[in-house]
N, C-alpha and C positions, 0 to 999 in steps of 0.2 A: 673156747668162742668170743668172737672179737666182736668188731664192729656189724649190726645190721642195718637193713634198709626199712623204714616204717613209714609207709604212706601217711600222711593224712587228709585232711579234709583239701581239696579242690583240687590241683595240681602240683602242690607244693611236697617235695621229698626231704626227709630229715634224716640224718645218716647219727646212727646213735648208739653210742659206747656202752654197749650193756655186754656183761659178762656170767656164765653162769660159771659155780664153782661148787663141788663136787655134786655136780646134779643139780643144780637147785638153781632156777634160773628169776630173773627179776621181773616183776608182774607192774606192768602201765596201763591203765585204762586209757579207754583211746579219747576219751575228752582230756585227758589233761594232757599237757605240753613239758614236756623233757627239752632244755635247750641240747643241742648237739655236742657241745664242748664240756656236758656233764656228765660224771661216769659212776653207771650202777653195777653193782656187785652181789653177786647171790641170791640172798637171801631177801628182797627190798620192794616191799609193797607199797604202791602207788596208785591212789585211790581216785574218784573223778575230779577234774576240775581244779584241781591240784597246779601249779607251777615251781619249776625245776628248774635255776638259774644257773647261767653260765660258768662254768669250773667248778660247778657243784661238784662233793665226792661224795658217795650214799655205800658205805663199805658193809654189805651184809655178807662176808666173810666170816663173822664169828657168830654174835645175835642177829637176831630179825630185825629192821627198820619197816615201821609203820607211818604212813604220810596222810593223813583220810582227810577228806573229800572237802575241796576247797582251800585247803593250805597251802602255804608256799615257803618253797625252801630256796635262797637267794644264791647269788652268785657268790662261787668262790665258799660254802658253807659248808662244814664238814659234817656227818651223822657215821656214827660206831658204837659197837658197845662191845662187851665181855662175852663169853661164848654161855649161850643158854638163856640169855636175856631177851627181854624187848626194847628199843628206843620207839619212842611213840610220838608223834604229835598229832593231836587230836582237830576235829574238825574247825576250820577256819582259824588255825592255827599261822602265826605269821614270824618267819625266823630269818631277822636280817643280815644284811650282809658282812659275811667273814664270819658268823656265827659256829664254835664249835658245840656242838652237842655228843654225848656220851653216855650212853646207858641209863638217860631220862628218859621222864614222861609230863610233855607240854599241853596242858589242861584245856578246853575249848577258847575258842578266841583270846589263846593269849598270845605273850608276843615275848620275842627275844632277841634285844638289841642287837647293833651291830658291834662283832668282832667279842662279842660276850662267848664266856664258857658254862656250859650248866654238865653238870660230872655226874659221875654213876648214883642211881637211885633218888635224884632229885625229882617230886614233883611239885609243876609250875598250877597251881591253880585256874581257874575256870577265870578268864578277864584280866589274868595276872598280867604284869609288865617288868621284865628285867632288862636293865638299863644298860646301856650301848658300853663295851669294856666291862663289864659286870666279872667276879669270877664267881660261880657259885658251886661251896662245896659238897662233896658228897653227903648222901642222905639228908639233904634238906628239906624240906617241906614246907612251900611257899602260900599259904592262904590264897583264897580268889578275892581279883581285886585292891590286891597292892603293888607298891612299886618297891623291888629290891634293886638295888645301887651300889655299888664302891667292889675292893680288892681286899678278906672277902665278901660277897654280897649278904648285904643285912636288907632288912625289912624297914621301909624308909617311912612309909605312910601309906593310908588308903588313897588308892584312885576317886579322882570325881569322874562325876556322870560323863562330864565334857570330854576327858584323858580315854575312856573307854569307845563313846562314840568316835573321837577321832581314829583310835587304833582300827576299829570295825571299819570305817570310810575307807582307810589303807586298804586294808587288807583287800574291800572289793576293789579298790581300782588293779589290785595284782588278781584279782580273778578275769577282771575284765581282759588283764593282758593275757591271759591266757587264750582268748578265743581271740585276740587280736593277731599271737604270735601263729594259731594254728592257720591263720587264713590267708597272713600276708606276711610273715615270714620267709627271707629266702636269702643266699647267699648270692652277694651282685658285687660286679667291678666297684670300686671307689669313681668318682667325679673328681674332674682333677682340678676342677673350680668351681668354686660357690655359685650358684644360679642366682639371678634377678629375682627379688621378692621371693625368696625359700621358706616355704613351709614351715610351720610350726606344729610340733604335735595338737591333735583336740583333744583335749581329756580336761576330764572332771578337775573343779580346781580344789584338793585337795594340798596342801602348804604342810612346812613343819611344825609341829606343836609348839615352839617359840611364838613363831609367827603366828600363830591360831590362838593363841592365849592375848599375842601383843596386841590383834583384831580388837579381840573383846573387852580390850581395858583403852582402845584408843575413843 
């Protein structure tokens, strides 16, 4: 099976790249948003209110991939696992641009930063954060509410309540993006010039963590 059409809310029609293999077909909850350029293969289960970004690759051709309610897997992320394994993102998990997850378990409300790699049998605890570009070696068990960074990844310190709240707010923005995408995202022709008084996106004010910390000290 190759591309098939999925009608979402309103009149928007997405062309999803969804492939069966060995007779196993990916499952996508109707309230989730999967970008048309993402690729889903085989034993992939995407629960309600999830966001799967552009060019993400979810290969359930060996092991099972499970993305639980309200989680996001952002653009160019890769998920895969060895035969007989489950690669799991728990509810409200947050997987940043370009991250690679292989045979691991990402806990409730946890975050994996941009371009990080999380290897086989790793367990990331609830509300923990794996920093951008970290490499988490196989079999590492990460406790809840800690920061892991570096190559190889090491536990740096406990997270503050402010840091966890910042992560939670960021995930809520992606959950809102699911609704925005289902309701308004569509393929269009580009404009040839910038219109006068061009509108900006009207979104809640979520800033990078460094800016958030700086604001608190000013």
